[in-house]
C-alpha positions in Angstrom: 88.9 70.7 -15.9 87.4 68.0 -13.6 84.5 67.4 -16.1 86.7 67.1 -19.1 87.1 64.0 -21.4 90.7 63.8 -22.3 92.0 62.0 -25.4 88.5 60.9 -25.9 88.8 58.2 -23.2 89.8 59.6 -19.8 87.1 61.3 -17.9 88.6 63.6 -15.4 86.8 63.1 -11.8 88.5 65.0 -9.2 92.0 66.7 -8.4 93.9 64.4 -6.1 97.4 66.3 -6.0 99.1 69.5 -6.9 102.7 70.0 -7.5 105.1 72.7 -8.6 104.9 71.6 -12.3 102.0 69.4 -12.5 98.3 68.6 -11.2 97.2 65.0 -10.6 93.5 63.9 -11.3 91.6 60.8 -10.5 90.1 59.7 -13.8 88.3 56.8 -15.5 89.3 55.1 -18.5 86.1 54.7 -20.5 88.0 52.2 -22.9 89.2 49.6 -20.2 86.7 50.6 -17.6 89.2 51.3 -14.7 90.2 54.1 -12.5 93.6 55.7 -13.2 95.6 58.7 -12.0 96.5 61.4 -14.6 99.3 64.0 -14.2 98.9 67.1 -16.2 101.7 69.6 -17.0 100.7 72.9 -15.6 100.1 75.6 -18.6 103.3 77.7 -17.2 105.5 74.9 -18.4 103.8 74.1 -21.7 105.8 76.7 -23.5 109.3 75.3 -22.3 110.4 73.0 -24.9 113.2 71.4 -22.9 110.9 70.7 -20.0 108.2 69.2 -22.5 110.8 67.0 -24.3 112.1 65.8 -21.0 108.6 65.0 -19.9 107.9 63.2 -22.9 111.0 61.1 -23.3 111.6 60.2 -19.8 108.1 59.4 -18.9 108.1 56.9 -22.0 111.3 55.4 -20.5 109.5 55.1 -17.3 106.5 53.3 -18.8 108.8 50.5 -19.9 109.3 49.6 -16.2 107.1 46.9 -14.7 107.6 46.0 -11.1 105.4 45.4 -8.1 107.0 48.4 -6.2 106.9 51.0 -9.0 103.8 52.9 -10.0 103.0 51.7 -13.6 102.8 54.3 -16.2 100.2 53.2 -18.7 100.2 56.2 -21.4 101.8 59.3 -22.2 100.3 61.8 -24.5 99.2 65.3 -25.8 96.0 66.9 -26.5 96.5 70.4 -27.9 98.6 72.2 -25.3 97.9 69.7 -22.6 100.7 67.1 -21.9 99.7 64.2 -19.7 100.7 60.8 -18.2 98.3 58.1 -17.3 99.3 56.1 -14.3 98.3 53.4 -11.9 95.8 54.8 -9.3 97.1 53.8 -5.8 94.6 53.6 -2.9 96.7 54.4 0.0 98.9 57.1 1.8 101.9 58.9 0.9 104.9 57.9 3.0 105.7 61.6 3.9 102.2 61.8 5.3 102.7 58.6 7.5 106.0 60.1 8.8 104.4 63.4 9.5 101.4 61.9 11.3 102.8 58.8 13.0 106.4 59.8 13.8 109.3 57.6 13.7 108.6 54.0 12.3 109.7 50.7 13.8 113.0 49.6 12.3 111.5 46.4 11.1 108.9 48.1 9.0 111.5 50.7 7.7 113.6 47.6 6.5 110.7 46.3 4.6 110.1 49.6 2.9 113.8 49.9 2.1 114.0 46.4 0.7 111.0 47.1 -1.6 112.4 50.5 -2.8 115.9 49.0 -3.3 114.2 46.4 -5.4 112.5 49.0 -7.5 115.7 50.9 -8.0 117.5 47.8 -9.1 115.1 47.4 -12.0 115.2 51.0 -12.9 119.1 51.2 -12.7 119.5 47.9 -14.9 117.4 49.8 -17.4 119.7 52.8 -17.3 117.1 55.0 -15.5 118.1 57.1 -12.6 115.3 58.4 -10.4 117.2 61.4 -9.1 114.5 62.5 -6.6 113.9 59.5 -4.3 112.0 60.8 -1.2 108.9 59.8 0.9 106.8 62.2 -1.0 107.3 60.0 -4.1 106.6 56.8 -2.2 103.0 55.5 -1.9 101.9 52.8 0.8 99.0 50.7 -0.5 96.4 49.6 2.0 98.0 46.3 2.0 101.4 47.8 3.2 103.0 47.5 -0.4 105.5 50.5 -1.2 105.4 51.9 -4.7 107.6 54.5 -6.0 106.5 57.1 -8.5 107.9 59.9 -10.8 110.7 57.8 -12.3 112.7 60.3 -14.4 109.9 62.9 -14.7 110.7 66.4 -14.1 110.3 67.3 -10.6 108.2 69.8 -8.9 109.8 73.0 -8.4 109.3 74.5 -4.7 111.3 75.9 -1.9 112.8 72.4 -1.2 114.1 71.9 -4.8 117.3 72.8 -6.3 117.4 73.9 -10.1 120.4 73.5 -12.1 121.8 74.9 -15.7 118.9 75.4 -18.4 116.2 74.9 -15.7 117.2 71.4 -15.2 115.7 70.1 -12.0 118.2 68.1 -9.8 116.1 66.8 -6.9 114.6 67.7 -3.6 117.5 69.2 -1.4 116.8 67.2 1.8 117.2 64.0 0.2 119.9 64.6 -2.6 123.4 63.4 -2.8 126.4 65.5 -2.2 127.3 65.2 -6.1 123.7 66.5 -6.8 124.5 69.4 -4.5 127.6 70.3 -6.4 125.7 69.8 -9.8 128.1 67.1 -10.6 127.7 63.6 -12.3 124.7 61.6 -11.0 124.5 57.8 -11.3 122.8 55.0 -9.5 124.7 55.5 -6.3 123.0 59.0 -5.9 119.6 57.2 -5.7 121.2 54.8 -3.1 122.2 58.0 -0.9 118.6 59.3 -1.3 117.3 56.0 -0.1 119.5 56.0 3.0 118.2 59.4 3.8 114.6 58.1 3.6 115.6 55.2 5.9 117.2 57.6 8.2 114.0 59.7 8.3 111.9 56.5 8.7 113.6 55.4 11.9 114.2 58.8 13.5 111.2 60.9 12.3 113.5 63.6 10.8 116.0 64.5 7.9 119.6 64.6 8.8 120.0 68.1 7.6 117.6 71.0 7.7 118.0 74.9 7.4 116.0 78.0 6.5 117.0 77.8 2.9 117.8 75.1 0.4 121.1 76.4 -0.3 122.2 75.9 3.2 120.9 72.3 3.2 122.9 71.5 0.1 126.0 72.8 1.7 125.2 70.5 4.6 125.2 67.4 2.3 128.3 68.4 1.0 130.5 69.4 4.1 128.8 68.2 7.4 128.7 64.6 8.8 125.4 62.8 9.5 124.4 62.3 13.1 124.2 58.5 13.8 120.6 57.7 14.0 121.3 55.6 17.2 122.0 58.9 19.1 118.3 59.8 18.2 116.6 56.6 18.6 117.3 54.2 21.5 117.4 50.5 20.7 118.3 50.8 17.1 120.5 47.7 16.0 123.9 48.6 14.9 123.5 46.4 11.7 120.7 48.8 10.6 122.6 52.1 11.5 125.5 50.6 9.5 123.4 50.1 6.6 122.1 53.7 6.7 125.7 55.2 7.2 127.1 53.3 4.3 124.3 54.4 2.0 124.8 58.1 2.9 128.6 58.1 2.8 129.7 61.4 1.4 131.9 59.6 -1.2 130.0 57.5 -3.8 132.7 55.1 -3.9 132.1 54.1 -0.3 128.4 53.4 -0.9 126.7 50.1 -1.8 127.9 49.2 -5.4 124.4 48.7 -6.4 120.7 48.4 -5.3 121.1 44.6 -5.3 124.0 44.9 -2.7 121.9 47.2 -0.6 118.9 44.7 -0.7 121.3 41.9 0.6 122.3 44.1 3.5 118.8 44.9 4.4 117.8 41.3 4.3 120.7 40.4 6.7 119.5 43.3 8.9 116.1 41.9 8.7 117.2 38.4 10.0 118.7 40.1 13.1 115.7 42.3 13.6 113.1 39.3 13.3 115.1 37.2 15.8 115.5 40.0 18.4 111.9 41.0 17.9 110.6 37.7 19.1 112.4 37.9 22.5 111.3 39.4 25.8 113.0 42.6 27.0 115.4 41.1 29.4 116.9 38.6 26.8 116.9 41.4 24.2 119.2 43.3 26.8 121.4 40.4 27.4 121.9 39.5 23.6 122.2 43.1 22.0 126.0 43.0 21.9 126.4 39.4 20.7 123.9 40.0 17.9 125.4 43.3 16.8 128.9 41.5 17.0 127.8 38.5 14.9 126.2 40.8 12.2 129.4 43.1 12.2 131.7 40.1 12.0 129.8 38.5 9.0 129.7 42.1 7.1 133.5 42.4 7.9 134.2 39.1 6.6 132.2 39.7 3.4 134.0 42.9 2.8 137.4 41.4 3.7 136.8 38.8 1.1 135.9 41.2 -1.6 138.8 43.4 -0.9 141.2 40.5 -1.0 140.1 39.0 -4.2 139.7 42.3 -6.1 141.7 42.3 -9.2 142.4 38.4 -9.6 140.6 35.3 -10.2 139.7 33.6 -7.1 140.4 29.8 -6.7 137.4 29.4 -4.5 134.2 31.7 -4.8 133.2 32.5 -1.2 129.7 33.6 -0.7 128.0 35.3 2.2 125.3 33.1 3.4 122.6 34.9 5.4 121.2 31.6 6.8 124.5 30.7 8.3 124.7 34.2 9.8 121.1 33.8 11.3 122.5 30.3 12.7 125.6 32.2 14.1 123.4 34.5 15.9 121.3 31.9 17.4 124.2 30.0 18.4 125.4 33.1 20.5 121.7 33.3 21.9 122.0 29.7 23.1 125.3 30.2 24.7 124.1 33.2 26.7 122.9 31.2 29.8 126.7 29.7 30.0 128.1 33.1 29.7 125.8 34.6 32.2 127.0 32.3 34.7 130.7 33.3 34.1 129.8 37.0 34.1 127.9 36.7 37.3 131.3 36.4 39.1 132.1 40.0 38.0 131.4 42.6 40.5 128.1 44.5 40.5 129.7 47.8 40.1 132.1 46.8 37.3 129.3 45.1 35.3 127.2 48.3 35.3 130.2 50.6 34.4 130.4 52.0 31.0 134.1 51.1 29.6 135.7 52.8 26.7 137.1 50.4 24.3 140.8 50.9 23.8 142.4 51.2 20.3 144.1 47.8 19.5 145.6 48.6 16.2 149.0 47.5 15.6 149.1 45.4 18.7 149.8 41.6 18.7 147.0 39.3 20.0 148.9 38.7 23.2 149.4 42.4 23.8 145.6 43.2 23.1 144.6 40.6 25.3 146.7 42.2 28.3 145.3 45.5 27.2 141.8 44.5 27.5 142.2 42.6 30.8 143.3 45.8 32.3 140.0 47.6 31.6 138.0 44.3 32.3 137.2 43.4 28.6 137.9 40.1 26.8 139.2 39.3 23.5 138.0 37.3 20.5 139.8 36.3 17.5 138.3 37.1 14.2 139.7 36.7 10.6 143.3 36.7 9.3 143.4 39.1 6.5 146.1 40.2 4.1 147.1 43.7 4.6 150.1 45.9 3.7 149.6 48.5 6.4 150.1 46.1 9.4 153.0 43.6 9.8 152.2 39.9 10.2 150.6 39.2 13.4 149.4 42.8 14.0 145.8 43.7 14.7 144.2 45.3 11.7 140.6 46.1 12.9 138.3 45.4 16.0 134.6 45.2 16.8 133.4 47.3 18.9 135.6 50.1 17.3 137.9 52.1 19.6 136.1 54.7 21.7 132.9 52.7 21.9 131.3 52.5 25.3 130.5 48.9 26.4 129.9 47.1 29.8 132.6 45.1 31.7 133.2 41.6 30.4 132.2 42.4 26.8 134.3 40.7 23.9 136.3 42.6 21.5 136.8 40.7 18.3 140.0 41.5 16.5 141.1 40.8 12.8 144.8 40.0 12.4 147.2 40.7 9.6 148.8 37.9 7.5 151.0 40.5 6.0 151.6 40.6 2.2 152.6 37.4 0.4 155.7 37.9 -1.6 155.0 38.9 -5.2 151.6 40.2 -4.2 150.7 43.7 -5.2 149.9 45.8 -2.3 146.6 48.0 -2.3 147.6 51.6 -3.0 144.1 53.0 -3.7 142.9 55.5 -1.0 146.9 56.0 0.1 148.6 59.2 -0.1 151.2 59.3 -3.0 154.0 59.5 -0.5 152.6 56.5 1.3 152.0 54.5 -1.9 155.7 55.0 -3.2 157.1 53.9 0.3 154.9 50.5 -0.1 156.3 50.1 -3.8 159.7 50.4 -2.4 159.1 48.5 0.7 157.6 45.4 -1.2 160.0 45.4 -4.1 158.1 46.8 -7.0 159.1 49.6 -9.3 157.3 53.0 -9.8 155.7 53.5 -13.2 153.9 56.3 -14.5 151.9 58.6 -12.1 149.1 60.4 -14.0 146.9 63.1 -12.4 143.0 62.9 -12.9 140.1 64.7 -11.6 138.4 63.1 -8.8 136.1 63.7 -5.7 138.8 62.1 -3.6 141.4 64.6 -1.9 144.5 66.0 -3.7 147.4 63.5 -4.0 145.3 60.3 -3.1 146.0 57.3 -5.3 142.6 56.6 -7.0 143.8 53.9 -9.5 146.8 51.4 -10.0 147.8 48.9 -12.6 148.4 46.0 -12.0 145.6 45.8 -9.3 145.9 45.0 -5.7 146.1 41.4 -4.9 147.6 40.1 -8.1 150.6 37.7 -7.9 153.3 39.2 -10.0 157.3 38.8 -10.3 159.2 41.0 -7.7 160.4 44.3 -9.6 157.3 44.5 -11.6 156.3 48.2 -12.4 153.2 49.5 -11.1 151.4 52.4 -12.6 149.1 54.7 -10.6 146.7 57.5 -11.0 146.5 60.2 -8.4 143.8 62.7 -7.7 144.1 66.3 -8.4 141.3 67.1 -5.8 137.7 67.8 -6.5 137.0 70.0 -9.4 136.7 73.6 -8.2 133.9 75.5 -9.6 131.8 78.5 -8.6 128.6 77.9 -7.0 125.8 77.2 -9.3 123.4 80.2 -8.9 121.4 79.9 -12.0 117.6 79.6 -11.0 118.1 81.6 -7.8 116.8 85.0 -7.0 119.4 87.7 -7.6 119.7 88.4 -3.8 120.3 84.8 -2.8 122.7 84.4 -5.7 124.7 87.4 -4.4 124.7 85.9 -0.9 125.8 82.5 -2.0 128.7 84.1 -4.1 129.8 86.1 -1.2 129.8 83.2 1.1 132.2 81.4 -1.4 134.6 84.4 -1.2 133.5 85.6 -4.7 132.3 89.0 -5.9 129.4 89.9 -8.2 130.5 91.4 -11.4 128.4 93.1 -13.9 124.7 92.3 -14.0 122.8 92.1 -17.3 119.1 91.8 -17.8 117.3 89.8 -20.5 113.7 88.7 -21.2 113.1 85.0 -20.6 110.0 82.7 -20.7 111.4 80.0 -18.8 112.6 82.2 -15.9 110.5 84.5 -13.6 111.5 88.2 -13.0 114.7 88.6 -10.9 115.8 85.1 -11.3 119.4 84.5 -12.6 119.4 82.9 -15.9 123.3 82.9 -16.8 126.6 83.1 -14.9 130.2 83.5 -15.9 132.0 80.2 -16.2 135.0 80.3 -13.6 136.7 77.1 -13.0 140.0 75.5 -11.6 142.8 78.2 -11.3 140.5 81.2 -11.9 138.5 80.1 -8.9 140.4 82.5 -6.2 139.3 84.4 -3.2 137.8 87.7 -4.9 137.2 86.3 -8.3 134.5 88.3 -10.0 131.5 86.4 -11.5 129.2 88.3 -14.0 125.4 87.4 -14.1 122.4 87.7 -16.2 118.9 88.2 -14.6 115.5 87.7 -16.1 113.1 90.5 -16.7 110.3 88.0 -17.1 108.3 87.9 -20.2 108.5 91.8 -20.9 111.7 93.9 -21.3 112.6 96.5 -18.9 110.8 99.7 -19.6 108.2 98.1 -21.9 104.4 97.6 -21.3 102.6 94.4 -21.7 99.6 94.4 -24.2 96.6 92.1 -23.9 95.5 90.7 -27.2 91.9 89.0 -27.4 91.8 86.3 -30.0 88.5 85.1 -31.2 88.3 81.4 -32.5 85.2 82.2 -34.7 87.1 82.6 -37.7 88.9 79.2 -37.6 87.6 76.8 -40.3 88.5 73.5 -38.7 87.2 72.3 -35.1 90.9 71.7 -34.3 93.4 74.1 -35.6 96.9 75.4 -35.2 97.4 78.9 -33.8 100.5 81.0 -34.5 101.3 84.5 -33.0 104.3 86.4 -34.1 105.6 89.9 -33.2 107.6 92.1 -35.5 109.2 95.0 -33.5 112.6 96.7 -33.3 114.3 93.7 -32.0 113.1 91.7 -35.1 110.5 88.9 -35.7 109.7 86.2 -33.1 107.0 83.9 -32.5 105.2 83.8 -28.9 103.0 81.0 -30.0 104.2 78.5 -32.5 101.6 76.1 -34.2 100.0 75.1 -30.9 96.6 73.2 -31.1 93.4 74.9 -30.1 89.9 73.7 -30.1 87.1 76.0 -31.6 84.7 75.2 -29.1 86.8 77.0 -26.4 85.6 80.3 -28.1 88.8 82.8 -27.3 91.8 83.4 -25.4 93.8 86.3 -24.2 97.4 86.5 -25.1 99.9 88.8 -23.4 102.2 90.6 -25.8 105.7 92.1 -25.1 108.5 93.7 -27.2 110.3 96.8 -27.6 109.3 100.0 -29.5 106.7 99.9 -32.2 105.7 97.0 -34.6 103.0 94.6 -35.5 101.4 91.5 -34.2 100.1 88.8 -36.5 97.7 86.0 -35.6 97.5 82.8 -37.9 95.0 79.8 -38.0 96.5 76.9 -39.6 98.1 78.7 -42.6 95.6 81.8 -42.9 96.3 85.1 -41.5 93.1 86.1 -39.5 94.5 89.4 -37.7 97.3 91.9 -38.0 97.5 95.0 -35.8 100.0 97.7 -35.1 101.3 97.8 -31.5 103.4 100.3 -29.5 105.0 98.8 -26.6 106.2 102.1 -25.3 102.6 103.4 -24.7 100.9 100.0 -24.6 98.6 100.9 -27.5 97.3 98.3 -30.1 95.3 99.4 -33.3 
């Protein structure tokens, strides 16, 4: 293929990539006299109409994206049975190779790549395109250090690290996809944010958070297991950077960044801290590590409190988080270090070097917390006053560092204090249990309205919506309507696309039993792959529930013999013609090739025939029958 001229203009020069579904060539566009990369769908998939249609539609959508951090798509087309995409040729390295060869990356470089990728995803999301497979293998780093993401919306390579859903729909690479992708659930922009968080995790640690011997086990880890904080693997990782990664990879999409733009802002703020710390010597870095982390955390906390307190009502004054003011605050802390160092020098050497566990201050008054901290040789700092319906006025709502953290003697714990709830202000019920929500309504003088039950990823009996919204000022006695989660939708594990032995193991691990197993021919699935499963949902999903399956026999039915048919193009009238091959056997009439383009100069091809019993095969060039023979699939004979 490397010497072929495609579409009369693209000269294929050399193969530069090979995936599960496509091969990538370096090529030269003779029309525009430039080098390009051409991705060509492998022949095994050119008969799958769903893959072809997805390949065509979604690659055309990706071609509409123009961004410095997205590999440009120039052209999408078909020549005969060859489906191809023409893309920008990137001279550089694949990010996965960089991680493999160079190991963990400096967090400042990781932040820069993260900002570029989030910027690319922001544009895609605004154009209603979800990538669904963000991973280092799809990120290219140019020789100038520019990161570019590729394969937007294109059907992904099927390999040992890829999960396939219903109708052979590819869901993404298992080490990087979100819990909702693992469950086969609804995928949106926040799934890409989760995957980007996993990429950042791998950049700074040199490893993915979850790994196992098979993709199903990894998928279950994404759903059920907590991610090990990267700071436990990498010494010196700033708290601000770790917080970004942990928020992006939260199990619940509602707790992740609301958008790629919001994640960009967080990365920019983290970059400010990284740049300031990076210019200092090691001794100074050690002295300012805690103040810098505290400043970043205070700023982030203030931003989140502002967002929470203004949700659902028109704010009288719009408050914006200013990253430059945050930088100034950090610098102010740095400048104050010489003074604070003199004060701390009075603390005993033993006490200063000892790791102290920060106590839990929630619910205490400021004075009570000050005494509790003095007892363990820590100091207190006053943060924001916030509206909160869980704590009485004057009680501590949150603290930085959090309880249980290990710090040095003399460190300051910054606390946020409750202002209580203003009379007539609707309390925040979302995230509370139904019992707690009803208690708060009664406590603050509101009436309970309707309580509807809705499907949700949140645990059962947790409030997921309320009307009026929290923070609105209404008359006492107003009726508050709520929606309560019925718990995550229960479904049987999706085993379509798995080998039958793996499918049985997965169902057994979910306390389900394999029922009847049927066998059918399939062009889309290889032999022994599950192509259908019985739908068992909701109340039917009980331990011991039986799930019936259908398994592919490949392209020939059980007990039949494949027959090779040699088709000579010599009788074709036109240089480019349409080929149709139909079989009439005991099961009826069906086409194995339906009006696919062929080129006469390619001389001939061999087609594998399969069917049941005896019948005939008919070969048609354009609209003319050029061959008709009798076949016997029981004996493998053709006449």
